[in-house]
C-alpha positions as CSV (number, residue, x, y, z in Angstrom):
1,M,0.0,0.0,0.0
2,S,1.3,3.5,-0.9
3,S,2.1,6.0,1.8
4,A,-0.6,8.3,0.3
5,G,-3.2,5.6,0.7
6,A,-2.1,4.9,4.3
7,A,-2.5,8.6,5.2
8,V,-6.2,8.6,4.5
9,P,-7.4,6.5,7.6
10,Q,-5.1,8.6,9.8
11,K,-6.6,11.8,8.5
12,Q,-10.1,10.4,9.0
13,W,-9.2,9.4,12.6
14,W,-7.9,12.8,13.4
15,H,-11.0,14.6,11.9
16,G,-13.3,12.2,13.9
17,L,-11.4,13.0,17.1
18,Y,-11.4,16.7,16.4
19,G,-15.1,16.7,15.6
20,G,-15.9,14.8,18.7
21,L,-13.9,17.2,20.9
22,Q,-15.8,20.1,19.3
23,K,-19.1,18.5,20.0
24,M,-18.0,17.8,23.5
25,G,-17.1,21.5,24.0
26,R,-20.6,22.5,22.7
27,S,-22.2,20.0,25.1
28,L,-20.5,21.5,28.1
29,Q,-22.1,24.9,27.3
30,L,-25.6,23.4,28.1
31,P,-24.9,23.0,31.9
32,V,-22.9,26.2,32.0
33,A,-26.0,28.0,30.8
34,V,-27.6,27.1,34.1
35,L,-25.0,29.0,36.1
36,P,-26.5,32.5,35.8
37,A,-29.6,31.4,37.6
38,A,-27.5,29.6,40.2
39,G,-25.2,32.6,40.7
40,L,-28.1,35.0,41.0
41,L,-29.9,32.9,43.6
42,N,-26.7,32.4,45.6
43,R,-25.9,36.1,45.5
44,I,-29.4,37.2,46.7
45,G,-29.0,34.8,49.6
46,Q,-25.7,36.3,50.9
47,P,-25.7,38.1,54.2
48,D,-25.1,41.5,52.6
49,V,-28.1,41.3,50.4
50,F,-31.1,39.6,52.0
51,G,-29.2,38.3,55.1
52,A,-28.3,39.9,58.4
53,D,-26.0,42.6,57.0
54,G,-28.5,43.6,54.3
55,L,-32.2,43.6,54.5
56,G,-32.2,41.4,57.6
57,W,-34.5,38.7,56.0
58,D,-32.5,35.8,57.3
59,N,-35.0,33.1,56.5
60,V,-35.5,34.4,53.0
61,A,-31.8,34.6,52.5
62,K,-31.5,30.9,53.6
63,V,-34.0,29.9,50.9
64,F,-32.1,31.7,48.1
65,A,-28.7,30.6,49.3
66,S,-29.8,27.0,49.6
67,A,-31.4,27.1,46.1
68,G,-28.2,28.5,44.5
69,G,-26.0,26.3,46.6
70,A,-27.8,23.2,45.4
71,L,-26.9,24.0,41.8
72,L,-23.4,25.1,42.6
73,S,-22.5,22.1,44.8
74,S,-19.3,20.6,43.5
75,T,-20.3,17.3,45.2
76,L,-23.7,16.7,43.6
77,G,-25.3,19.7,41.9
78,L,-22.7,20.6,39.3
79,P,-21.6,17.0,38.5
80,L,-25.2,16.0,37.9
81,L,-25.9,19.0,35.6
82,F,-22.7,18.3,33.6
83,C,-23.7,14.6,33.4
84,I,-27.1,15.4,31.9
85,G,-25.8,18.2,29.6
86,V,-23.1,16.0,28.2
87,A,-25.4,13.0,27.7
88,I,-28.0,15.1,25.8
89,G,-25.4,16.9,23.8
90,M,-23.3,13.9,22.7
91,A,-26.2,11.5,21.9
92,K,-27.6,11.6,18.4
93,K,-31.3,12.5,18.3
94,A,-31.4,12.4,22.1
95,D,-34.7,12.6,24.0
96,G,-35.9,12.5,27.6
97,S,-34.9,8.9,28.0
98,T,-31.3,10.0,27.4
99,A,-31.4,12.3,30.4
100,L,-33.2,9.7,32.5
101,A,-30.5,7.2,31.8
102,A,-27.8,9.7,32.7
103,V,-29.5,10.5,36.0
104,A,-29.9,6.8,36.8
105,G,-26.2,6.1,36.1
106,F,-25.0,9.1,38.0
107,L,-27.1,8.4,41.2
108,V,-25.8,4.9,41.4
109,Y,-22.3,6.1,40.8
110,F,-22.6,8.8,43.4
111,A,-24.1,6.5,46.0
112,V,-21.3,3.9,45.6
113,L,-18.7,6.6,46.1
114,Q,-20.4,7.9,49.2
115,A,-20.3,4.4,50.7
116,F,-16.5,4.5,50.9
117,P,-15.3,7.5,52.8
118,E,-11.6,8.1,53.3
119,D,-10.1,7.1,56.6
120,C,-10.7,9.6,59.4
121,A,-7.9,11.4,61.1
122,A,-6.2,9.8,64.2
123,G,-8.3,10.2,67.3
124,T,-11.6,10.3,65.4
125,K,-14.0,7.6,64.3
126,L,-16.4,7.4,61.4
127,L,-20.0,7.8,62.6
128,G,-22.6,8.2,59.8
129,N,-21.0,10.7,57.5
130,Q,-18.8,12.4,60.1
131,C,-15.5,11.8,61.7
132,V,-16.2,12.2,65.4
133,D,-13.8,13.0,68.2
134,F,-15.5,11.4,71.2
135,A,-13.2,13.2,73.7
136,T,-14.6,16.6,72.5
137,Q,-17.9,15.4,71.1
138,K,-17.2,17.3,67.9
139,G,-17.3,15.9,64.4
140,T,-16.2,17.0,61.0
141,N,-17.6,15.9,57.6
142,A,-16.0,12.8,56.3
143,V,-14.1,13.1,53.1
144,Y,-15.1,11.0,50.1
145,Q,-13.6,10.4,46.7
146,N,-14.9,13.3,44.6
147,P,-14.1,13.3,40.9
148,G,-16.6,16.2,40.8
149,V,-17.7,17.5,37.4
150,L,-15.2,15.3,35.7
151,G,-17.0,12.2,37.1
152,G,-20.3,13.7,35.9
153,I,-18.8,14.2,32.4
154,V,-17.6,10.6,32.3
155,I,-21.1,9.3,33.2
156,G,-22.7,11.6,30.7
157,L,-20.4,10.4,27.9
158,L,-21.1,6.8,28.9
159,S,-24.9,7.4,29.0
160,A,-24.8,9.0,25.5
161,W,-22.8,6.1,24.1
162,L,-25.1,3.5,25.7
163,W,-28.2,5.3,24.5
164,V,-27.0,5.4,20.9
165,R,-25.9,1.7,21.1
166,Y,-29.0,0.2,22.8
167,H,-32.1,2.5,22.4
168,R,-33.4,0.4,19.5
169,V,-32.5,-3.0,20.8
170,K,-35.4,-5.6,20.9
171,L,-35.3,-8.3,23.5
172,V,-37.2,-11.6,23.5
173,D,-41.0,-11.4,23.5
174,W,-41.4,-12.1,27.2
175,L,-39.0,-9.2,28.1
176,G,-40.5,-6.9,25.5
177,F,-41.5,-4.3,28.1
178,F,-37.8,-3.5,28.5
179,N,-37.1,-3.0,24.8
180,G,-35.1,0.0,23.5
181,R,-35.4,3.2,25.6
182,R,-36.5,1.4,28.7
183,L,-33.4,-0.8,28.6
184,V,-30.9,2.0,28.5
185,P,-31.4,3.4,32.1
186,M,-31.0,-0.2,33.5
187,I,-27.7,-0.7,31.6
188,T,-26.5,2.8,32.5
189,A,-27.2,2.2,36.2
190,L,-25.1,-1.0,36.1
191,M,-22.3,0.8,34.3
192,G,-22.5,3.7,36.8
193,L,-21.8,1.1,39.5
194,A,-18.8,-0.2,37.6
195,I,-17.5,3.3,36.9
196,A,-17.7,4.2,40.7
197,C,-15.7,1.1,41.6
198,I,-13.1,2.0,39.1
199,A,-13.1,5.6,40.3
200,L,-12.4,4.5,43.9
201,W,-9.2,2.9,42.6
202,V,-7.9,5.2,39.9
203,W,-9.2,8.6,40.9
204,P,-6.7,9.3,43.8
205,P,-3.6,9.4,41.5
206,I,-5.5,11.2,38.7
207,G,-7.0,13.7,41.1
208,D,-3.6,14.3,42.7
209,A,-2.0,14.8,39.3
210,L,-4.6,17.4,38.2
211,T,-4.4,19.1,41.5
212,S,-0.6,19.3,41.3
213,F,-0.8,20.8,37.8
214,S,-3.4,23.3,39.0
215,E,-1.4,24.2,42.1
216,W,1.7,24.7,39.8
217,L,-0.3,27.1,37.6
218,S,-1.7,28.8,40.6
219,D,1.7,29.2,42.3
220,L,2.9,31.1,39.2
221,D,0.6,33.8,40.4
222,A,0.1,36.5,37.7
223,W,2.0,34.4,35.1
224,G,-0.3,31.4,35.8
225,A,-3.4,33.6,35.3
226,G,-1.9,34.9,32.1
227,L,-1.1,31.4,30.7
228,F,-4.6,30.3,31.5
229,G,-6.1,33.4,29.7
230,L,-3.9,32.7,26.6
231,A,-4.8,29.1,26.4
232,N,-8.5,29.8,27.0
233,R,-8.8,32.1,24.0
234,A,-6.7,29.9,21.8
235,L,-8.9,26.9,22.5
236,L,-12.0,28.9,21.8
237,L,-11.1,28.7,18.1
238,V,-11.7,25.0,18.1
239,G,-14.6,25.1,20.6
240,M,-12.7,23.3,23.3
241,H,-12.1,26.1,25.8
242,Q,-14.7,24.6,28.2
243,L,-12.5,21.5,28.5
244,L,-9.8,23.6,30.0
245,N,-12.2,25.6,32.2
246,T,-13.9,22.7,33.8
247,F,-11.3,21.6,36.4
248,L,-10.0,25.0,37.3
249,W,-13.4,26.8,37.5
250,F,-15.4,24.0,39.1
251,Q,-13.1,21.7,41.0
252,F,-9.6,23.1,41.8
253,G,-9.0,24.3,45.4
254,S,-11.3,24.2,48.3
255,F,-12.9,26.7,50.7
256,T,-14.9,26.0,53.8
257,K,-18.0,28.2,54.3
258,P,-19.0,29.4,57.8
259,D,-21.6,26.6,58.0
260,G,-19.0,24.0,57.4
261,T,-19.9,23.3,53.7
262,V,-16.8,22.8,51.5
263,V,-16.9,24.3,48.0
264,N,-14.5,23.7,45.1
265,G,-13.5,25.5,42.0
266,D,-12.4,29.1,41.3
267,I,-15.9,30.2,40.5
268,N,-17.7,28.5,43.4
269,R,-15.0,29.6,45.9
270,F,-15.4,33.2,44.8
271,L,-19.2,33.1,45.1
272,A,-18.9,31.5,48.5
273,G,-16.7,34.4,49.7
274,D,-13.2,33.0,49.4
275,P,-10.9,36.0,49.4
276,T,-8.2,34.1,47.5
277,A,-10.4,33.1,44.6
278,G,-10.6,34.7,41.2
279,Q,-7.2,34.0,39.7
280,F,-8.7,32.4,36.6
281,T,-11.6,34.7,36.1
282,S,-10.7,38.3,37.1
283,G,-8.8,39.3,34.0
284,F,-11.7,38.5,31.6
285,F,-13.7,41.5,32.7
286,P,-11.5,44.2,31.1
287,I,-11.5,42.2,27.8
288,M,-15.1,41.3,27.6
289,M,-16.5,44.6,28.9
290,F,-14.1,47.0,27.2
291,A,-11.5,45.6,24.9
292,L,-13.7,43.5,22.6
293,P,-16.4,46.2,22.2
294,A,-13.6,48.6,21.2
295,A,-12.5,46.0,18.7
296,A,-16.0,45.9,17.3
297,L,-16.0,49.7,17.0
298,A,-12.7,49.5,15.0
299,I,-14.1,46.9,12.7
300,A,-17.2,49.1,12.1
301,H,-15.0,52.2,11.4
302,C,-12.9,50.2,8.9
303,A,-15.9,49.0,6.8
304,K,-16.4,50.4,3.4
305,P,-18.4,53.7,3.4
306,H,-21.5,52.2,1.7
307,R,-21.6,49.3,4.2
308,R,-20.6,51.2,7.3
309,K,-24.1,51.7,8.6
310,E,-25.0,48.0,8.2
311,I,-21.8,46.8,9.8
312,T,-22.0,49.4,12.6
313,G,-25.4,48.0,13.6
314,L,-24.0,44.5,13.5
315,M,-20.9,45.3,15.5
316,L,-23.0,47.4,18.0
317,S,-25.1,44.3,18.7
318,V,-22.3,41.9,19.3
319,G,-20.2,44.5,21.2
320,L,-23.1,45.2,23.5
321,T,-23.7,41.5,24.0
322,S,-20.0,41.2,25.1
323,F,-20.2,44.2,27.4
324,V,-23.5,43.3,29.2
325,T,-23.4,39.4,29.2
326,G,-19.8,38.5,28.5
327,V,-20.8,36.3,25.6
328,T,-18.0,37.0,23.1
329,E,-18.1,34.2,20.5
330,P,-20.2,36.1,17.9
331,L,-17.7,39.0,18.0
332,E,-14.6,36.9,18.1
333,Y,-15.7,34.6,15.3
334,S,-16.3,37.6,13.1
335,F,-12.5,38.1,12.7
336,A,-10.9,34.9,14.1
337,Y,-10.7,33.0,10.8
338,I,-10.4,36.0,8.6
339,A,-7.5,37.4,10.5
340,P,-5.9,34.6,12.5
341,A,-2.8,36.8,13.3
342,L,-5.1,39.4,14.8
343,Y,-6.8,36.7,16.8
344,A,-3.4,35.5,18.1
345,V,-2.7,39.0,19.3
346,H,-6.1,39.0,21.0
347,A,-5.3,35.8,22.8
348,V,-2.0,37.2,24.0
349,L,-3.6,40.4,25.2
350,T,-6.2,38.4,27.0
351,G,-3.4,36.6,28.8
352,A,-1.8,40.0,29.6
353,S,-5.1,41.3,31.0
354,M,-5.4,38.2,33.2
355,A,-1.8,38.7,34.5
356,I,-2.0,42.4,35.0
357,T,-5.4,42.3,36.8
358,W,-4.2,39.6,39.2
359,A,-0.8,41.3,39.8
360,L,-2.7,44.5,40.8
361,G,-4.7,42.6,43.4
362,V,-8.0,42.5,41.6
363,K,-10.0,39.5,42.6
364,D,-13.4,39.2,40.8
365,G,-15.5,36.4,39.6
366,F,-18.7,35.5,37.8
367,S,-21.4,32.8,37.7
368,F,-21.7,32.8,33.9
369,S,-19.3,35.2,32.2
370,A,-17.3,38.4,32.7
371,G,-20.0,40.9,31.6
372,L,-21.6,43.9,33.3
373,I,-24.4,41.8,34.9
374,D,-21.9,39.7,36.9
375,Y,-19.7,42.7,37.5
376,V,-22.5,44.6,39.2
377,I,-24.0,41.7,41.1
378,N,-20.7,40.5,42.6
379,W,-19.2,44.0,43.3
380,T,-19.3,43.6,47.1
381,L,-17.7,40.1,46.9
382,A,-14.8,41.3,44.8
383,T,-11.5,42.9,45.8
384,K,-10.6,46.2,44.1
385,P,-13.4,45.8,41.4
386,W,-13.1,49.5,40.6
387,L,-9.7,48.9,39.1
388,I,-11.3,46.8,36.3
389,I,-12.7,50.1,34.8
390,P,-9.3,51.9,34.2
391,I,-7.6,48.6,33.2
392,G,-10.4,47.9,30.8
393,L,-10.3,51.5,29.3
394,C,-6.6,51.1,28.7
395,F,-7.1,47.8,26.9
396,A,-10.0,49.3,24.9
397,V,-7.6,52.0,23.5
398,V,-5.0,49.3,22.7
399,Y,-7.5,47.1,21.0
400,Y,-9.1,49.9,19.0
401,V,-5.8,51.3,17.7
402,L,-4.3,47.9,17.0
403,F,-7.3,46.5,15.3
404,R,-7.8,49.6,13.1
405,F,-4.1,49.7,12.1
406,V,-3.8,46.0,11.3
407,I,-7.1,45.9,9.4
408,I,-6.2,48.8,7.1
409,K,-2.4,48.1,6.9
410,F,-2.9,44.5,5.7
411,D,-6.3,45.1,4.0
412,L,-8.0,42.4,6.0
413,K,-11.4,41.3,4.8
414,T,-13.2,41.9,8.1
415,P,-17.0,42.4,8.0
416,G,-17.8,45.3,5.7
417,R,-14.5,45.0,3.7
418,E,-15.2,41.9,1.7
419,D,-14.9,42.1,-2.1
420,E,-18.2,43.1,-3.8
421,D,-18.6,39.7,-5.6
422,E,-18.4,37.9,-2.3
423,V,-21.0,40.2,-0.8
424,E,-23.3,39.6,-3.8
425,D,-22.8,35.8,-3.5
426,V,-23.8,35.9,0.1
427,T,-26.8,38.0,-0.6
428,K,-28.0,35.7,-3.4
429,A,-27.5,32.7,-1.2
């Protein structure tokens, strides 16, 4: 067989993997879309809003804090949301039975993990779900193996695969009730048990390795934040940035709330009041609220005169979306593939914003994205949030000048600068 012929299967394998990872990235956006509701509920329930230091409605605050905490829980809430989201997103022609299978598999998996707590510290004994020191009559929550959202993602992937494989299977007549969709939750539950048993054995070294890497990145301080920002924007091009975000945002690090609840992940720790959280979120605010809208303005000003009004309306829309909500993909994709070098500069500047913001002591976070809504809601939780405005304005100037110069200098075909025949083709299509 010729070398050219041998290269085809390899290329097909790579494209299949790449397409699967892209689909995985899109699937992770479904559970992430729940976070604004979770963040808002959690924020309203904080002491300085409805609680003792705010309106004084303690019981009302407990209701909202409990509701938001249920969704943000790194032990059950978030892993279950990611499990269901991935199962629905990865299964072809998924329906409600896909989600049911995912829930069945996850609940079995979660229960098995909870049946095997880690050994209690010396001088204490496991009693129920607590390690109790009988000399002092005090107890602390027992520690369990917790793959967190990564475990939820694994069960979700497994559920999707099992659904695609077995949802049309027909059994013998006397077992006909369990045909197809009714069979999948049963198989998924059994597989959830198997995955839990495997996790009890393999997760400790895997979790330790991921934690060590995250601690190394965190110990780099501003440089670590910068590297994360650069990698985050680079992976956005192929739709896989959520894969990078998952561990650092939802699982890395721990913080114990006043009520004894332990939360994990940079986002959850920030929302719970951890003053050390925000390393992997703070620097996005200057970019999403100021820099990218400035880039949109530059693109509009560089459009051809007869198309400037049309493009200004388009850029105003995506720029405002970025500013208010922090959703940047419509704006970034408008120039990413037309001007990859310009996007590379954007990725580097995002890393710079992450590093500079953290180096200046700004600690801010979000439930969904780094837009105005999260900026205002979480103002009192943040450290030096006011600095985001001057930092963002400086980046806005840099982005506007740089984008306008590069677009005109190299005659980039950004929106509004396309050749007339290309515009006519698009219009006719």
